[in-house]
N, C-alpha and C positions, 0 to 999 in steps of 0.2 A: 504494500500500500504506500502511496506517496505521502500520506499524512499518518500520524500515529493512530493506533486503534481507538484510543479514547476520543480523538478529534473526529474520526470518521463516524463513530457511534453517536456522538453529540450532534453532528451535522444532520444525521437522519432523524434523531429524536426531536430536535428543536423545531423542525418544520412540520411535525406531526400534531394533530389535534390533541394527542395525549400529553403534550407539553403543558397544557393548561390545566391538567388534572393531577391528582396524586398518583404518580407513576414511577415505577422502578424497572430498569432494564439491566440485565446482566448477560454479557455475551462472552463466548470463547472462540478464538479462531483456530485454524488448523495447526498453528504452531504452539498451541497451548496458552497463548496470551489471553488474559481476561480484561474486561473493561466493564465498569458499572456507571450508570447514569440515572439520576432521579430528579423529580420535580414535585413541588407541592408539599403541603403539610402531611406528616405521617408517612412519607414515602422514604424508602431506603432499603438496602439489601437485607437488613436484619429486622425489618418491621413485620409483625404478624399479618397474614393475609389468608382469606378463605379461597381455596383453590378450585372449588366447585368440581366440574367434570374432569379436571386434571387427575382427580382421584381414581378415575377409571384405569389409568395406566398402572397404578399401584395394584388394584384388584386384579387386572388382567395378568400381571406378572406373578402375583401370588397364586392365581389359578395355574399358571404355567409351572411354577415350582412344585405344587402338589401333584400335578399330572406327571411331571418328570419323576417324582418319588413314588408314583403308582398309588397314591392315596386317593386320587380322583380319576374316574373314567370320564373324559370330556364328552363322550357320546352316549353316556347313560341317561335315562330319563331324569329330569329334574325332580320328579315325584319321589325318587329314591332318597334324595337328600331333604326334601320338604314334603313329607307325606300329607300334610294338612291341606295342600293345594288340590283343587278338583281335577277332573279327568284330563283337562287340556295339558296338565303338567307331565302326563305320560308320553307326550309326543314332542316335547321340547327338551333340548340337551344344553348342558353348560356351554359347549362350543358355540351353539347357535345364539345363546344369550350374549356371549362375549363378542361375537361378530355382529350383533344387532340384526340377526336374521330369524329370530324366534317368533315374529309375528305379533309381539306384544304392543299395546297402544303407546303412543308418544305422550309427552307431557301436555301438549296442546289438546290432544284428544281427552285426556283426563280432565282438563279444565272445562271443556265443553260438557263433560258428564257431571260437572258440579263439584269436582274434587280440587281443593285449593293446594297448590304446591307452595307451601309456606312454612313457617316455623313449627306448626303443629304436625307437619308431615314427617313421620319417622318410620323405621323399619317395621315396628309392630303394627302400626296403622296400615302400612302397605300390604303386609302379609295377610292381615285380617280382611282387607278389601279384596285381595286376590283370591282368598279362600272361598269367597261367595260370588265370584265374578266369572262370567263366561268369556274368557280370553283364550287364545289369541284372536286378533281381529281377522287374521287370514292364516292359512296353513303355514307352519314353520318351514323355512327354507325357500319360500317363494320370492321374497324380495328383502332388501335391507332397509330397515326403518329404525332410526335412532331412538332407543327406548331406555330411559332411566330405570324403569321398572326391572329390566333385565339385570342390571348391575346390582340393584337391591336384592334381587333373588340370588344372584351369585354370591354376594356378601353373606347372606343368611346361610346358604349352602356350605360355604367354606368354614363358617363358624361351626356348623354341625359336624363337619368332617374332622376338624381339628379339636373340637370340644373345648374351645376357649373363645373369649370375645374377640371380635375382629380387630379392635384397636390394639390390643396387646400382641396379637399375632402379626399384624402389619409392622408394628414397631420392632419386634424381635427379628423377624425374617427379612425385612426390607429397609426400614428407615434407619435403624441403628447401623447396619452394615454399610449403608450408603453415606454415613456421616451426616445425617440430617437431624442434628441434635435439637433443633427448634421446632420440629414437625411432629404432629400427632393427629390421630383421628378423634374427633369430638362430636358428640351429639347432645350433651347436656346443655340446656339453655342458660345455665349459670357459668358456662365456660369462661375462663379469664380472657380468652382471645376476643370476646365480644366488646372489650373496651375499644377496639379499633373501629367500631361501626359508626360512631359520630352521627347518629340520626338516620343512618341507612337501615332498611328493613333487615331483620335477622334472617339468615338463610335457612333453608329446610334442615331438619334434624336427621334426615336419613343418612345412612352410611353405605358406601359402595358406589352409588352414582355421584356422591359428593362426600363431604365430611372432613376433608383434609385441611387443617390449618397449618400453614407453613410460612416460609420466607422466600424471597427471590434468591438469596444465597443458597438455601437448602435445595431449591428447585434446580439451580445450576449444578449442585452436587449430584442430584438425581440424574440429570442429563449425562454428566461425566461417568457415573457408574454404569448407566445403560449403554453408552457408547463403548465402554471398556468391557461389556458383557460380564460384569462382576458377579452376576448370579448364576452363571453357568451357561455354556453355549446352547445346550438343548432348551433350557427354559426361555432364553431370549429368542431362539428360533421359533419356538411355539408361539410366543406372544407377538412376534413380528411377521408371521406368515399370513399371506392374503387369505381372506375367507372365501368360501364357495357357496353358491346357492345349490338347491337340490338338483338343478339341471346342469351344474358344472360352471355356471357363469361366475367369474371372479368378482369380488367386492373389495374395494380399496381400503379395508379396515382390518386390523389384526385383532388382538385382545386388548382393548382399551386404548388403541393408538391407530391413527390414520396413516396410511402409506401414501406418500406424495412424491412429486418431483419438485424441488425447490432450487432455484438458481441453476437449473440444468442438471441437478444431481439427486439421486434417491435420498429421501428424508423421511423421518418419522415425526409426526406433529400431532398436537391436540390443543383445543381451546377449552376454556371454562367460562361460564357466565351465570350469574344470578344478579338481580338488581343490586347495584352498589359494588360489584366485583367483576372484573373481566381479566382474562389471562390467556397466555399462549406459550407453549413450549415447542421448539423446533430443534431437531438434532440430525446431523448428517454423519453416520458412522464412517463413511468413506473418507471424510476429511477431518473428522474430529470436531468440527465446528458445531456450536449450539447456541440457542437464543432462549432467554426467559423474559417475558413481559408480564408485569402485573400492574393493574390500574383500577381506579375507582370510576373511570369513565365508562358509561354503558354504551359503548360504540365498538361492537365487534368488528365492523368493517375497517375502522381505523387501526385496530389492533392487528388485524390480518395484513393490512397494507404495510404497516411498519415492519412486521416480521419478514415480509418479502424484500423490503428495502434493505434491511440489515443483512439478510442472507446473501443478497447480491454483493454487499460490501465485504462480507466475510469469504466470498468465493476465492479460491486460489488464483493467482495470476495465470492468465491463459484461459480461465473460465471453462464453461461447457462440460462435456463429458457425462459419464454416468448413465 
């Protein structure tokens, strides 16, 4: 790069709408150099932040670890793990839930049915609703439809398999080994991290689809650990493999992570959003580059646009490829 990494990152961030919000960016280039940029009150690499759907990467990799250890059959019926669910659960598998191909309803569909996706929404309420509900909306494996319900079911199933709460399981198996000391799964409405809300609505209390309270620095550590395949090659391969519909059609989503091409190179990415919190992770194993964006601006388009701008700036000289 002609300029320093910090100057290049600042140039991209300062012309983004996110510059007017409480925003923190942490990037790492292919040479392992890092740069952080922040704006607004309460923003910084070590400030607590609700990661929303970025939690799905954690749950997807936990599923991969348990599959690798032969503790979970990813193609078994979900009813084996959650017997309280009705007949539909006998035709849906953990693999389909992880790829969002299980046919379960989306959050907008739930809202149309009168269910509020708010602070009262927790795993117990979700499972109780599912136990008396005729879902999926369509046969499993027919299409990919992003469904938070699927990851709540996955979280509950993994708790049953491991016979321990998800928060402790995730901490011991993933967060602590990734050196994410400030991160934890929380559903308690009295959680200390709520001090960061400053008038924003409290996020849902569900775990699996969300629930991760973390920092930009810890999310950067997560990207680094995943690019280094720290949790074992087979587990990472399982989580990062393209999904398939019943007819063999590929879907560009692994287990909790989207498979993309960014700046001309293969990348893994995911966003997170609830009112008052938006985020994005992008990493490129081929170059080692990665991006973390967290902000309180409810503008996912601007978050996505900034991630693309930063990825271009982090691309190795000569560009392209991949």
